[in-house]
MIDOSE-1310 file (N, C-alpha, C; in nm, 2 decimals, decimal comma, always signed):
residues 148
mppn	+1,57/+1,29/+0,82/+1,57/+1,18/+0,73/+1,45/+1,18/+0,64; +1,46/+1,16/+0,51/+1,35/+1,16/+0,43/+1,25/+1,06/+0,47; +1,12/+1,08/+0,45/+1,01/+0,98/+0,49/+1,02/+0,86/+0,41; +1,08/+0,86/+0,29/+1,09/+0,74/+0,20/+1,22/+0,67/+0,22
avtf	+1,31/+0,71/+0,31/+1,44/+0,64/+0,33/+1,41/+0,50/+0,38; +1,49/+0,41/+0,33/+1,48/+0,27/+0,37/+1,53/+0,25/+0,51; +1,62/+0,33/+0,56/+1,68/+0,31/+0,69/+1,62/+0,40/+0,79; +1,55/+0,35/+0,89/+1,50/+0,43/+1,00/+1,46/+0,33/+1,11
aala	+1,45/+0,39/+1,23/+1,41/+0,31/+1,34/+1,26/+0,28/+1,34; +1,23/+0,15/+1,36/+1,09/+0,11/+1,36/+1,03/+0,14/+1,50; +0,91/+0,16/+1,51/+0,85/+0,21/+1,64/+0,76/+0,10/+1,71; +0,71/+0,01/+1,63/+0,62/-0,09/+1,70/+0,66/-0,23/+1,67
lssr	+0,63/-0,32/+1,76/+0,66/-0,46/+1,74/+0,55/-0,53/+1,67; +0,58/-0,63/+1,59/+0,48/-0,70/+1,51/+0,47/-0,84/+1,56; +0,35/-0,90/+1,56/+0,33/-1,03/+1,60/+0,29/-1,12/+1,48; +0,29/-1,06/+1,36/+0,26/-1,13/+1,24/+0,38/-1,22/+1,20
ppmp	+0,35/-1,33/+1,13/+0,46/-1,42/+1,09/+0,54/-1,34/+0,98; +0,68/-1,37/+0,97/+0,76/-1,30/+0,87/+0,71/-1,32/+0,73; +0,72/-1,22/+0,65/+0,67/-1,22/+0,51/+0,78/-1,24/+0,42; +0,77/-1,35/+0,33/+0,88/-1,37/+0,24/+0,87/-1,27/+0,13
lsyp	+0,99/-1,22/+0,08/+0,99/-1,13/-0,03/+0,99/-1,21/-0,16; +0,97/-1,15/-0,27/+0,97/-1,23/-0,39/+1,11/-1,27/-0,43; +1,21/-1,22/-0,36/+1,35/-1,26/-0,38/+1,41/-1,31/-0,25; +1,50/-1,40/-0,25/+1,57/-1,45/-0,13/+1,64/-1,33/-0,06
ayli	+1,63/-1,33/+0,07/+1,69/-1,22/+0,15/+1,79/-1,29/+0,24; +1,91/-1,23/+0,25/+2,02/-1,28/+0,33/+2,07/-1,17/+0,42; +2,10/-1,21/+0,55/+2,15/-1,12/+0,65/+2,30/-1,16/+0,68; +2,39/-1,07/+0,65/+2,53/-1,09/+0,68/+2,56/-1,07/+0,83
nldh	+2,61/-1,17/+0,89/+2,64/-1,17/+1,04/+2,76/-1,26/+1,07; +2,85/-1,21/+1,15/+2,97/-1,29/+1,19/+2,92/-1,39/+1,29; +2,98/-1,51/+1,28/+2,94/-1,62/+1,38/+2,97/-1,58/+1,52; +3,07/-1,50/+1,55/+3,10/-1,47/+1,69/+3,04/-1,34/+1,73
qpdr	+2,93/-1,30/+1,66/+2,86/-1,18/+1,71/+2,71/-1,20/+1,71; +2,67/-1,30/+1,79/+2,52/-1,33/+1,80/+2,44/-1,21/+1,86; +2,51/-1,13/+1,94/+2,45/-1,01/+2,00/+2,40/-0,91/+1,88; +2,48/-0,90/+1,78/+2,44/-0,81/+1,67/+2,32/-0,88/+1,59
laaf	+2,32/-1,01/+1,58/+2,20/-1,08/+1,52/+2,08/-1,06/+1,60; +2,09/-1,07/+1,73/+1,97/-1,05/+1,82/+1,92/-0,90/+1,81; +2,02/-0,81/+1,81/+1,98/-0,67/+1,80/+1,91/-0,64/+1,67; +1,96/-0,70/+1,56/+1,89/-0,68/+1,43/+1,75/-0,73/+1,43
hern	+1,73/-0,85/+1,49/+1,59/-0,91/+1,50/+1,50/-0,81/+1,58; +1,55/-0,77/+1,69/+1,47/-0,68/+1,78/+1,43/-0,55/+1,71; +1,53/-0,49/+1,65/+1,52/-0,36/+1,59/+1,43/-0,36/+1,46; +1,43/-0,48/+1,39/+1,36/-0,48/+1,26/+1,24/-0,58/+1,26
rpan	+1,20/-0,62/+1,38/+1,08/-0,70/+1,39/+0,96/-0,64/+1,32; +0,94/-0,51/+1,33/+0,82/-0,45/+1,26/+0,83/-0,46/+1,11; +0,95/-0,47/+1,05/+0,96/-0,48/+0,91/+0,90/-0,62/+0,86; +0,91/-0,72/+0,95/+0,84/-0,84/+0,92/+0,89/-0,91/+0,79
idfe	+1,02/-0,91/+0,77/+1,08/-0,97/+0,65/+1,15/-1,10/+0,69; +1,12/-1,21/+0,61/+1,18/-1,34/+0,63/+1,32/-1,33/+0,56; +1,42/-1,38/+0,63/+1,56/-1,38/+0,57/+1,64/-1,50/+0,62; +1,74/-1,53/+0,55/+1,84/-1,64/+0,59/+1,96/-1,57/+0,64
rfpa	+2,01/-1,61/+0,75/+2,14/-1,56/+0,81/+2,25/-1,62/+0,72; +2,34/-1,53/+0,68/+2,46/-1,57/+0,60/+2,58/-1,54/+0,68; +2,66/-1,65/+0,71/+2,78/-1,64/+0,79/+2,88/-1,54/+0,73; +2,91/-1,43/+0,79/+3,00/-1,33/+0,73/+3,14/-1,39/+0,73
vdgs	+3,22/-1,34/+0,64/+3,36/-1,37/+0,63/+3,43/-1,28/+0,73; +3,51/-1,34/+0,82/+3,59/-1,27/+0,92/+3,72/-1,22/+0,85; +3,73/-1,10/+0,82/+3,84/-1,04/+0,75/+3,97/-1,06/+0,83; +3,97/-1,06/+0,96/+4,09/-1,08/+1,04/+4,15/-1,22/+1,03
alsd	+4,06/-1,32/+0,98/+4,11/-1,46/+0,96/+4,16/-1,49/+0,82; +4,16/-1,39/+0,73/+4,20/-1,41/+0,60/+4,36/-1,39/+0,59; +4,42/-1,46/+0,50/+4,56/-1,44/+0,47/+4,58/-1,32/+0,39; +4,70/-1,27/+0,38/+4,73/-1,15/+0,29/+4,69/-1,18/+0,15
derr	+4,72/-1,30/+0,10/+4,68/-1,34/-0,04/+4,53/-1,33/-0,06; +4,45/-1,38/+0,04/+4,30/-1,38/+0,04/+4,25/-1,24/+0,04; +4,32/-1,15/+0,12/+4,28/-1,01/+0,13/+4,30/-0,94/+0,00; +4,41/-0,97/-0,07/+4,44/-0,91/-0,20/+4,34/-0,95/-0,31
litr	+4,27/-1,06/-0,29/+4,17/-1,10/-0,38/+4,04/-1,01/-0,37; +4,03/-0,94/-0,26/+3,92/-0,85/-0,23/+3,96/-0,71/-0,27; +4,07/-0,67/-0,22/+4,11/-0,53/-0,24/+4,26/-0,51/-0,25; +4,31/-0,41/-0,32/+4,45/-0,38/-0,33/+4,48/-0,26/-0,23
fdrm	+4,38/-0,21/-0,17/+4,40/-0,09/-0,08/+4,44/-0,14/+0,06; +4,55/-0,09/+0,10/+4,60/-0,13/+0,24/+4,53/-0,06/+0,35; +4,46/+0,05/+0,32/+4,39/+0,12/+0,43/+4,26/+0,06/+0,47; +4,21/-0,04/+0,41/+4,09/-0,10/+0,45/+4,11/-0,19/+0,57
tpga	+4,02/-0,18/+0,67/+4,03/-0,26/+0,79/+3,99/-0,40/+0,76; +4,04/-0,49/+0,85/+4,00/-0,63/+0,83/+3,84/-0,65/+0,83; +3,77/-0,57/+0,91/+3,63/-0,57/+0,91/+3,57/-0,53/+0,77; +3,62/-0,43/+0,71/+3,57/-0,38/+0,58/+3,60/-0,49/+0,48
igca	+3,72/-0,55/+0,48/+3,76/-0,65/+0,39/+3,66/-0,77/+0,40; +3,64/-0,81/+0,53/+3,55/-0,93/+0,55/+3,41/-0,90/+0,50; +3,36/-0,77/+0,52/+3,23/-0,73/+0,47/+3,23/-0,74/+0,32; +3,33/-0,69/+0,25/+3,34/-0,69/+0,11/+3,34/-0,84/+0,06
ashk	+3,42/-0,92/+0,13/+3,42/-1,06/+0,09/+3,29/-1,13/+0,11; +3,21/-1,09/+0,21/+3,08/-1,15/+0,23/+2,99/-1,11/+0,12; +2,99/-0,98/+0,08/+2,91/-0,94/-0,03/+2,95/-1,01/-0,16; +3,08/-1,03/-0,18/+3,12/-1,10/-0,30/+3,07/-1,24/-0,30
alwe	+3,07/-1,31/-0,19/+3,02/-1,44/-0,18/+2,87/-1,45/-0,21; +2,80/-1,35/-0,17/+2,65/-1,34/-0,20/+2,63/-1,31/-0,34; +2,72/-1,22/-0,41/+2,70/-1,20/-0,55/+2,72/-1,33/-0,63; +2,82/-1,41/-0,58/+2,84/-1,54/-0,65/+2,72/-1,63/-0,63
rcra	+2,66/-1,63/-0,51/+2,53/-1,71/-0,49/+2,42/-1,66/-0,58; +2,41/-1,52/-0,59/+2,31/-1,46/-0,68/+2,33/-1,51/-0,83; +2,45/-1,51/-0,87/+2,48/-1,56/-1,01/+2,45/-1,71/-1,02; +2,48/-1,79/-0,92/+2,46/-1,93/-0,93/+2,31/-1,96/-0,93
irkp	+2,22/-1,89/-0,86/+2,08/-1,92/-0,86/+2,01/-1,85/-0,97; +2,08/-1,75/-1,03/+2,02/-1,68/-1,15/+1,89/-1,60/-1,12; +1,89/-1,54/-1,00/+1,78/-1,45/-0,97/+1,82/-1,35/-0,87; +1,75/-1,24/-0,87/+1,79/-1,13/-0,77/+1,78/-1,18/-0,63
ivvl	+1,87/-1,11/-0,54/+1,86/-1,14/-0,40/+1,86/-1,00/-0,33; +1,82/-1,01/-0,20/+1,83/-0,89/-0,11/+1,94/-0,92/-0,01; +2,03/-0,83/+0,01/+2,14/-0,85/+0,10/+2,13/-0,74/+0,21; +2,13/-0,79/+0,33/+2,12/-0,70/+0,45/+2,24/-0,72/+0,54
edda	+2,29/-0,61/+0,60/+2,39/-0,62/+0,70/+2,33/-0,61/+0,84; +2,40/-0,67/+0,94/+2,34/-0,68/+1,07/+2,33/-0,55/+1,15; +2,38/-0,44/+1,09/+2,36/-0,31/+1,15/+2,25/-0,23/+1,08; +2,17/-0,29/+0,99/+2,07/-0,22/+0,91/+1,95/-0,19/+1,00
wlrh	+1,89/-0,08/+0,97/+1,76/-0,04/+1,02/+1,66/-0,04/+0,91; +1,56/-0,12/+0,92/+1,46/-0,13/+0,81/+1,33/-0,05/+0,84; +1,27/+0,00/+0,73/+1,14/+0,06/+0,75/+1,04/-0,04/+0,80; +0,94/+0,00/+0,87/+0,84/-0,09/+0,92/+0,76/-0,15/+0,81
daat	+0,76/-0,08/+0,69/+0,68/-0,13/+0,58/+0,77/-0,19/+0,47; +0,89/-0,23/+0,50/+0,98/-0,27/+0,40/+0,93/-0,39/+0,32; +0,86/-0,48/+0,38/+0,81/-0,60/+0,31/+0,71/-0,57/+0,20; +0,64/-0,46/+0,21/+0,55/-0,41/+0,11/+0,61/-0,31/+0,02
slpa	+0,69/-0,22/+0,07/+0,74/-0,11/-0,01/+0,86/-0,15/-0,10; +0,94/-0,25/-0,06/+1,05/-0,29/-0,14/+1,00/-0,35/-0,27; +0,91/-0,45/-0,27/+0,86/-0,50/-0,40/+0,80/-0,39/-0,49; +0,74/-0,29/-0,43/+0,68/-0,18/-0,51/+0,79/-0,09/-0,57
vias	+0,90/-0,07/-0,50/+1,01/+0,01/-0,55/+1,08/-0,07/-0,67; +1,10/-0,20/-0,65/+1,16/-0,28/-0,75/+1,07/-0,28/-0,88; +0,94/-0,30/-0,86/+0,85/-0,30/-0,97/+0,85/-0,16/-1,05; +0,87/-0,05/-0,97/+0,86/+0,08/-1,03/+0,99/+0,11/-1,12
igtf	+1,10/+0,04/-1,10/+1,22/+0,07/-1,17/+1,24/-0,02/-1,30; +1,15/-0,11/-1,32/+1,16/-0,20/-1,43/+1,28/-0,30/-1,42; +1,33/-0,34/-1,54/+1,43/-0,45/-1,54/+1,57/-0,41/-1,58; +1,59/-0,28/-1,61/+1,71/-0,23/-1,66/+1,80/-0,19/-1,55
wdil	+1,84/-0,27/-1,46/+1,93/-0,24/-1,35/+2,01/-0,36/-1,31; +2,12/-0,34/-1,25/+2,21/-0,45/-1,20/+2,21/-0,45/-1,05; +2,22/-0,33/-0,99/+2,23/-0,31/-0,85/+2,13/-0,20/-0,80; +2,06/-0,23/-0,70/+1,97/-0,14/-0,63/+2,02/-0,12/-0,49
llgy	+2,09/-0,01/-0,46/+2,14/+0,02/-0,33/+2,04/+0,09/-0,25; +2,00/+0,03/-0,14/+1,90/+0,10/-0,05/+1,98/+0,13/+0,08; +1,97/+0,26/+0,11/+2,04/+0,29/+0,24/+2,03/+0,44/+0,27; +2,08/+0,47/+0,38/+2,08/+0,61/+0,43/+2,21/+0,62/+0,52
ntdi	+2,30/+0,70/+0,48/+2,43/+0,70/+0,55/+2,46/+0,85/+0,57; +2,49/+0,89/+0,69/+2,52/+1,03/+0,71/+2,67/+1,06/+0,73; +2,75/+0,95/+0,73/+2,89/+0,97/+0,76/+2,99/+0,96/+0,64; +2,93/+0,96/+0,52/+3,01/+0,95/+0,40/+2,95/+1,04/+0,29
emkl	+3,04/+1,10/+0,22/+3,00/+1,18/+0,10/+3,02/+1,09/-0,02; +2,92/+1,07/-0,10/+2,93/+0,99/-0,22/+2,88/+1,07/-0,34; +2,95/+1,08/-0,45/+2,91/+1,14/-0,57/+2,89/+1,04/-0,67; +2,76/+1,02/-0,72/+2,73/+0,93/-0,82/+2,72/+0,99/-0,96
rpgq	+2,77/+0,93/-1,06/+2,76/+0,98/-1,19/+2,71/+0,87/-1,28; +2,58/+0,88/-1,32/+2,52/+0,78/-1,40/+2,60/+0,75/-1,53; +2,61/+0,62/-1,56/+2,69/+0,58/-1,68/+2,83/+0,57/-1,66; +2,89/+0,58/-1,54/+3,03/+0,57/-1,52/+3,06/+0,45/-1,43
């Protein structure tokens, strides 16, 4: 894994109080999965980031009509649809508050220095961006074409 990847296992625990980012941070987590919330806290304590838990949309509880508002693809699992719906709800919140937000999922692994490195990354790219995707994923191939 590259040393500057945002996703990696942290090695030490921190006793410092959580550091607020310059943007609100939200953690997507299903109400019926408190174990994943606890694991996120434990795994990412060294990152020392203050965030608000955002109740995830349970895709299995959505009607067919509600699912079609998220995707037309039948091959998406209810979990993937719920995740997409949760991100959509946070995009709407972002638009309502008219400022950038940080969105985390409860399976994320944050760098131990995320609270200081993330603001530096954002400052380095200027203001001409809509989405900054931070992640490291080894089970999907993605081809990005700028401008498309």
